[in-house]
Structures are given as C-alpha cells and as structure tokens.
N, C-alpha and C positions, 0 to 999 in steps of 0.2 A: 126882552128880547136878546138873545151872547147869538151872540159868533159861532156859533159851533151850528146853532138853528136855520140863524140863515145861509152858511155856505152850504149846508145842505138841501134846501130850498130852492138856493140859485143855484146846487149841481144837478136836482134833477129839472126845471127849468132849465139849463142848458145844456142834457144831453136829451131830451124829449126832442128841442129844436134842432136841435142836430143830431138826431139822428131820423128826423122826418127830411129836415133838407136832403141829408144822405142818402136814402132808397126812397124820396118821388118828390124832386123838384118839383117839373112839372104841376104836378099837386097845389104844394104850395106857392106857386108864384101863380096859378089859378087864378085862387084864393085872393091872392091882391089885386086882378086885375093888371098882370103887368103880363110887358112879351113877354113869348116863351123862342130861345131864340142857343143853336144849337154854344155859343160863348157861352148864353146868360144863364141854360145847365149845370154847363161847367161849372162856373163861377158856386151859383146854386151848391152843389155838390162838394164845391171848394172848404164855401162857407162851415155849409154843413158836418164835414170832417173836421173841421177847429172847434165848432162851437161843444161838439160829442165828447172831446178830444180836452177840451178845457171843464169841462161840465167833472168826465170822470180827474180828471186834476185836484177838480177844485176839490167834490168829494174826496180824497184822500190828507188835501189840507182841513178838514174839520179836524182833525183834534194834538193840531200843531200845537204849542206854549201862546200864554197871549199876548207876547209882545209883539208877536208874524201875524197875525193874522190881524191885530188892530192895521198890518203892514199890507197884508191883504183889503182890506174890506179898503181900503182909503186905491184901490190899484180897482175893485169894482164901482167903487161907486167911481172914477174918473169916466172906468167902460160904463157901465148905465147912464151917464151923461153924455159922454160920445152916443150911441145910443138912440135915447131918445132926438138930438139934437138931430141927427141924421135921417132917420125916422121924421120928423119934422118935414125938414131940408126935403126927402123922397116924396113927399106929400101936397108940398105947399109946390115949391118952384122947377121941384124936376118933373116933378105930376112920374114918378114912376111906381108911386104905390098908387092904384088910384080907388081901390077899394075895400076893408078892413084896414087898413095902414092904423089905426085906433088903436088894437090889437095892442101892437106891436110900444108905441104912444105910452097905456097905459102901461105896460109889462114891465119896460121903461122908467114910465114914471114915479111908480113904486117900489121897486130899487132905488129907485137917488131917494127915494125919501126915505125909508126906510135904511138905508146905511146914513145917510147924511146926521139919522139922527142918535143911532144907536154914535158914531162917532163925535158930534158936537154937540148932542141935545143931552143923551143918556148921563142922569143921574152916575162918578164915579162911583166903586165899590170902593168900601171900607180895607184898610190893613187885612182886620181878621180877617175876612174875609174868601181874599187872594192869598190869605198864607200855605203853606202846605201844612195839613195834621204832622206834630210831631211826634216821629215815634214813644215811648214810655220809659221811661228814667232804668234804668238797673237797680235794687234792689242793695243796700248796699251792706257793704259783708257787717260781722255783726258777729262772726267774731275778737272776745276780746283777749291779747295775748300783753300779760302781767310781768313785765320787765324787770318789775323792781320787785322781785323776790328772787335771790341769791340761794343755787341748794349748796 
C-alpha cells in the first residue's frame, strides 16, 4: 500500500467526519449518547472545522516527495494513536461516549495498524523502483572532420 493511497483514504475520512461535525454536531453527539449543551455543540463544530481542514490539507499533500510523505505518515500515526487512546478513555473512565464509541476505536485502530505497517514493517523498495527515469541520450554527432588532409 502506498502513502498516496493512504493519504487519500485518510483525507476522505477526516473531511467526511469534519463536515458532519461542522454541520450536524447535535446529531453526531446523540449517536454517542453524549450530553448536548451549547458548549459541547460549539466544541464539536470547532473540532469539525479542524477535521475538515486537516482532510483538505492532507488531500493536497498526497503528491509531495516520498521523504516528506514518510514524515507526514509519522504524524498521522501519532494522531491516530492519540485518537485511539482518547476514544478508549472516553468510553471507559470518563464515560462521555456511552454508545457507538467502538466506531471511533475501529477507525483509529485501523489507521494505527496501517501506518505502523507502512512505516516499520513494509519491505523497502529497491533503488531501481525509486529512481526517476532518465531522459534518453542525445545521439552523438556523426559528422567526420578530417583534419589530416591539407589542401
């Protein structure tokens, strides 16, 4: 699996969740059986804007050079691991996510596993596959100048 494909998938997931949180925060919070107050609606909208912006930013980062894609993959691995831990805390100790919190755990867990595999376990590509194709060589000048004949 390539970084390009994972960035597209991650960008779409972030943008969709961000758009839903931004437009319908009360609906999303009710799916998790969380309390709905004015402050939580504001925080959910703010988070939706951040997720939407992150998805769009990630969408435009899919075509950057491979070295920089690896750095972004590390950041996304940390983001996904943090989201998994926060989702787990929200379900168990804090009790904010009373229902359907497993959806967040599955999403974050899948991204943690995929980015972890890509960064640490995926076989390295050989230099031939990473090298840029060379431009064809120009043909040599075949005209012959004979300087040995003196006229």
